[in-house]
C-alpha positions in Angstrom: 44.4 204.6 100.7 43.6 206.9 103.8 46.1 208.5 105.8 44.5 209.7 109.1 41.2 211.2 107.9 42.4 212.2 104.5 42.3 210.2 101.3 45.8 209.9 100.0 45.9 211.1 96.3 47.5 209.0 93.7 50.3 210.4 91.6 49.3 210.7 88.0 52.3 212.5 86.8 53.6 209.8 84.5 50.2 209.1 83.0 49.5 212.9 82.4 52.9 213.3 80.7 52.2 210.5 78.3 48.7 212.0 77.6 50.2 215.4 77.1 52.6 213.9 74.5 50.0 212.2 72.7 47.8 215.3 72.6 50.8 217.4 71.4 51.2 215.1 68.4 47.6 215.5 67.5 47.7 219.2 67.7 50.9 219.3 65.5 49.2 217.2 62.9 46.2 219.5 62.8 48.3 222.7 62.7 50.2 221.2 59.6 46.8 220.4 58.1 45.8 224.2 58.5 48.8 225.2 56.7 48.0 222.8 53.9 44.4 224.3 53.6 45.8 227.8 53.5 48.0 226.8 50.4 45.3 225.0 48.3 44.3 226.3 45.0 40.9 226.3 43.2 38.7 223.3 42.4 39.6 221.1 39.5 37.9 222.2 36.2 37.1 218.9 34.6 36.3 220.6 31.2 40.0 221.4 30.9 41.2 217.7 31.6 42.2 215.8 28.6 41.0 212.7 30.2 38.8 212.4 33.4 40.0 209.3 35.2 37.3 207.5 37.3 38.6 204.9 39.7 36.3 202.2 40.8 36.9 200.6 44.3 34.7 197.7 45.2 35.2 197.6 48.9 33.8 194.7 51.1 30.6 192.7 51.4 28.1 193.8 48.6 30.3 196.5 47.7 32.0 194.9 44.6 28.5 193.8 43.5 26.8 197.1 43.6 29.8 199.2 42.4 30.3 196.9 39.4 26.6 197.4 38.5 26.9 201.2 38.9 30.1 201.2 36.7 28.3 199.2 34.1 25.4 201.8 34.0 27.8 204.7 34.1 29.9 203.2 31.2 26.6 203.0 29.2 25.6 206.6 29.8 29.3 207.7 29.0 29.9 205.3 26.2 30.7 208.2 23.6 33.1 209.8 26.0 34.8 206.6 27.0 35.2 205.8 23.2 36.7 209.2 22.6 39.1 208.9 25.5 37.6 211.8 27.5 36.6 209.4 30.3 38.6 206.4 31.5 37.6 203.9 34.1 40.3 202.4 36.3 39.5 199.4 38.6 41.5 199.7 41.9 41.9 196.5 43.8 43.0 196.1 47.4 40.6 198.2 49.5 39.3 195.1 51.3 39.1 194.6 55.0 41.6 191.7 54.8 44.2 194.0 53.1 43.6 196.7 55.5 43.9 194.5 58.5 47.1 193.1 57.0 48.8 196.4 56.7 47.0 197.9 59.8 45.8 201.0 58.0 42.5 202.4 56.8 43.9 202.5 53.2 47.0 200.4 52.1 49.7 202.7 50.8 49.6 201.0 47.3 45.9 201.6 47.0 46.2 205.2 48.1 48.8 205.7 45.5 46.4 204.4 42.8 43.6 206.5 44.2 45.7 209.7 43.8 46.3 208.9 40.0 42.5 209.3 39.6 40.3 212.5 39.4 37.1 210.8 40.5 36.5 207.8 42.7 33.3 205.6 42.7 33.6 203.6 45.9 31.6 200.7 47.3 30.9 200.2 51.0 33.7 199.1 53.3 33.6 197.3 56.7 35.1 199.1 59.7 36.0 196.9 62.7 34.5 198.0 65.9 36.0 197.6 69.4 35.0 194.2 70.8 34.9 192.6 67.3 38.2 190.7 67.9 39.6 192.6 64.8 42.5 195.3 65.0 41.4 198.8 65.7 42.2 200.3 62.3 40.7 203.5 60.9 37.7 203.6 58.8 38.5 203.4 55.1 36.1 206.3 54.6 37.5 208.6 57.2 41.0 207.8 56.0 40.2 208.5 52.3 38.4 211.7 53.2 41.5 212.9 55.1 44.2 211.7 52.6 42.4 213.2 49.7 41.0 216.2 51.7 37.4 215.4 50.8 36.0 218.0 53.0 32.4 218.2 52.0 29.9 215.3 52.3 26.8 216.2 50.2 23.6 214.2 50.5 20.5 215.2 48.7 17.1 214.0 49.9 13.9 214.3 47.7 10.4 213.1 48.3 8.3 215.5 46.2 4.9 214.2 47.4 5.9 215.1 51.0 7.3 218.5 50.0 10.8 217.4 51.0 13.8 218.8 49.0 16.8 218.9 51.2 20.5 219.0 50.6 22.7 218.2 53.6 26.2 219.7 53.6 28.3 217.8 56.3 31.8 218.8 57.2 33.8 215.8 56.4 37.4 216.0 57.7 37.0 217.5 61.2 34.7 217.1 64.3 34.5 214.0 66.3 35.7 211.8 63.3 38.9 213.7 62.5 41.1 211.9 65.0 38.4 209.3 66.0 41.0 206.5 66.1 43.6 208.5 68.3 41.5 208.6 71.4 43.6 207.9 74.6 43.0 205.7 77.7 44.9 208.2 80.2 44.4 205.7 83.0 42.2 202.5 83.4 39.5 204.8 84.6 39.7 207.8 82.2 39.4 207.8 78.4 39.5 210.8 76.2 38.6 211.5 72.6 39.0 214.7 70.6 36.8 217.0 68.5 38.6 219.3 65.9 37.3 222.5 64.5 39.3 224.9 62.3 38.5 228.3 60.9 39.6 227.2 57.5 37.6 224.0 57.7 34.4 225.7 58.7 34.8 228.5 56.2 35.2 226.2 53.1 32.3 224.0 53.8 30.1 227.0 54.5 31.0 228.8 51.4 30.3 225.5 49.4 26.8 225.3 51.0 25.9 228.9 50.5 27.2 228.9 46.9 25.2 225.8 46.3 22.1 227.4 47.7 22.6 230.6 45.6 23.2 228.6 42.4 20.2 226.4 42.9 17.7 229.0 44.0 17.4 228.0 47.6 16.6 230.8 50.1 17.4 229.1 53.4 20.5 227.6 55.1 19.9 225.9 58.5 23.0 225.6 60.8 22.7 222.5 63.0 25.1 222.2 66.1 25.1 221.7 69.9 26.7 225.0 70.5 24.7 225.4 73.7 26.7 222.7 75.4 29.8 222.1 73.1 30.7 225.7 73.2 34.2 225.9 71.9 34.3 223.7 68.8 30.7 223.8 67.9 30.5 227.6 68.9 33.4 228.4 66.5 31.8 226.4 63.7 28.7 228.5 64.2 30.5 231.8 64.4 32.4 230.9 61.2 29.4 230.0 59.3 27.6 233.2 60.2 30.6 235.2 58.9 30.2 233.5 55.5 26.4 234.0 55.6 26.9 237.7 55.7 28.3 237.4 52.0 24.9 236.0 50.9 22.3 238.6 52.1 19.5 237.1 50.1 19.7 233.8 51.9 18.0 233.4 55.3 20.2 231.6 57.9 18.7 229.9 60.9 20.0 227.9 63.9 19.0 224.5 65.2 20.3 222.2 67.8 21.1 218.7 66.5 18.6 216.9 68.9 15.7 219.4 67.9 16.5 218.9 64.3 16.0 215.2 64.5 12.6 215.8 65.9 11.7 218.5 63.3 12.5 216.3 60.4 9.5 214.2 61.3 7.4 217.2 61.8 5.3 217.2 58.6 4.6 221.0 58.8 8.0 222.2 59.8 10.1 220.0 57.7 8.9 221.4 54.4 10.7 224.6 55.4 14.2 223.1 55.4 16.3 223.5 52.3 20.0 223.4 52.8 21.3 222.0 56.1 25.0 222.7 57.2 26.4 220.6 59.9 29.7 219.6 61.7 30.8 215.9 61.0 29.1 213.9 63.7 25.7 215.5 63.5 25.8 215.5 59.7 26.2 211.7 59.7 23.4 211.2 62.0 20.9 213.7 60.6 21.6 212.5 57.0 21.0 208.9 57.7 17.6 209.9 59.4 16.8 212.1 56.4 17.5 209.2 54.0 14.8 207.1 55.6 12.0 209.4 54.1 13.0 208.5 50.6 13.2 204.8 51.3 16.1 204.3 53.6 19.9 204.4 53.5 19.9 201.7 50.9 18.4 204.2 48.4 20.7 207.2 49.0 24.1 208.1 47.6 26.4 210.8 48.6 29.3 213.0 47.3 32.6 213.7 49.1 34.0 216.8 47.5 37.5 218.2 47.7 39.3 220.7 45.5 41.5 218.2 43.8 39.6 214.9 44.2 36.0 213.8 44.5 34.5 210.5 45.8 31.1 209.2 45.2 29.5 206.3 47.3 26.6 204.7 48.9 25.7 205.9 52.5 25.0 202.4 53.8 27.4 199.7 55.0 28.8 196.6 53.3 26.0 194.2 54.5 28.3 191.2 55.3 25.2 189.2 56.4 23.8 189.2 52.8 27.1 187.7 51.6 27.2 185.1 54.3 23.6 184.1 53.5 24.4 183.8 49.8 22.1 186.8 48.8 24.8 189.1 47.5 23.3 189.1 43.9 20.1 190.6 45.2 21.8 193.6 46.7 20.2 197.0 45.8 22.4 199.2 43.5 20.2 202.2 43.8 22.4 203.9 46.4 25.4 203.6 44.1 23.4 204.7 41.0 22.2 207.9 43.0 25.8 208.5 43.6 26.5 208.3 39.9 24.0 211.1 39.4 25.9 213.3 41.6 29.3 212.2 40.0 27.9 213.2 36.5 26.7 216.6 37.8 30.1 217.2 39.5 32.1 216.6 36.3 29.8 219.1 34.3 27.6 216.6 32.6 24.3 217.9 34.1 22.2 216.7 31.2 23.3 213.1 31.7 22.9 213.4 35.4 19.3 214.5 34.9 18.7 211.6 32.5 19.9 209.1 35.0 18.0 210.7 37.9 14.8 210.6 35.7 15.4 207.0 34.8 15.9 206.0 38.6 12.7 208.0 39.5 10.7 206.0 36.9 12.2 202.6 38.0 12.0 203.2 41.7 8.9 205.3 42.2 6.6 205.3 39.1 6.7 202.1 37.0 8.3 199.9 39.6 8.3 197.0 37.1 11.1 195.3 39.2 11.4 195.5 42.9 14.5 194.6 44.9 13.9 192.8 48.2 17.3 191.7 49.0 16.1 188.2 48.5 15.1 185.7 45.8 11.6 187.2 46.1 12.8 190.3 44.2 15.0 191.3 41.2 18.9 190.8 41.2 21.2 193.7 41.1 22.0 192.9 37.5 18.4 192.7 36.5 17.8 196.1 38.0 20.8 197.6 36.3 19.4 196.3 33.0 16.0 197.8 33.8 17.6 201.3 34.4 19.6 201.2 31.1 16.5 200.1 29.1 14.6 203.1 30.7 17.4 205.4 29.7 17.1 204.4 26.1 13.6 205.7 26.0 14.4 209.1 27.5 
């Protein structure tokens, strides 16, 4: 509306007050989280546990199928420890889309209570409703679990020996653009705001884990990936905090890359051989690790670890593939991503020899012999058939 020759400004006081109250609550929650991080103890020592409790959550779509097959193979390789009571498997029901919609939460309270009784979680893919789908705007089950169990490190290895690729990607898992991704706010009909979170404690602990891993595994380079040239505060602080940690590891070379340039350099056959350990904030880590997985056969072949000090969760990095279920092709789902996650699970609980055996069996089945091939259709092997193939291969190792 014009008054004379001037545009009359609208009064946004009420809208700004509501937005400020929303922002205040988000900040209060993050400040509480910082205090929790400051009070945390050391990582769980699984060798000292009387029983290692492994909770298995099927999830949605093909999740129950591939997680059940992964559990079957895992129980086979851990049969002696299961018999002695050192390892116990616990099936946890209820992490389905229907249940999550019913209670309006990323994880129903009763399911979360069961998860917290476990030490390790093997989780199948879950479906997250997106805006415009007609379903409620509930938080991602993955994001909710990472926050509730403080699984701050997402670790994804990518290996393609014939291409000279041996990368391990450390993605900060509880901060960045995903930390409060469901708490964005429509200030007015014209203005929407989302939030990105970075804390000194969060950046420090993921950096220490990445550099410790590099040192213990003989890697000599850690690459920091951000957009600190334009996202100056949060990405800038992440970069600064990582460099402070890097000073404690003088034998390791640290370099910096912008996220967009890194996506290009991963397809540069000469340059990509130089990368070893990549350390990234949450959003960039999600994107880069999915791109990286394509080099070893796609996201359907890759697993990942979500590590915290008290809990750890292992999962596939792909989605729940509801179309496969709708088309009656669920039994042809590929369990390799979950089985690769089991390799990381075994390593994490201190059973490296068994992890190496399973990884070797998967390499034989997937890359060398290839007696069975999974196509996702009746032209290839079933999920169960492939699990049997892996276990038969394990017998001969």
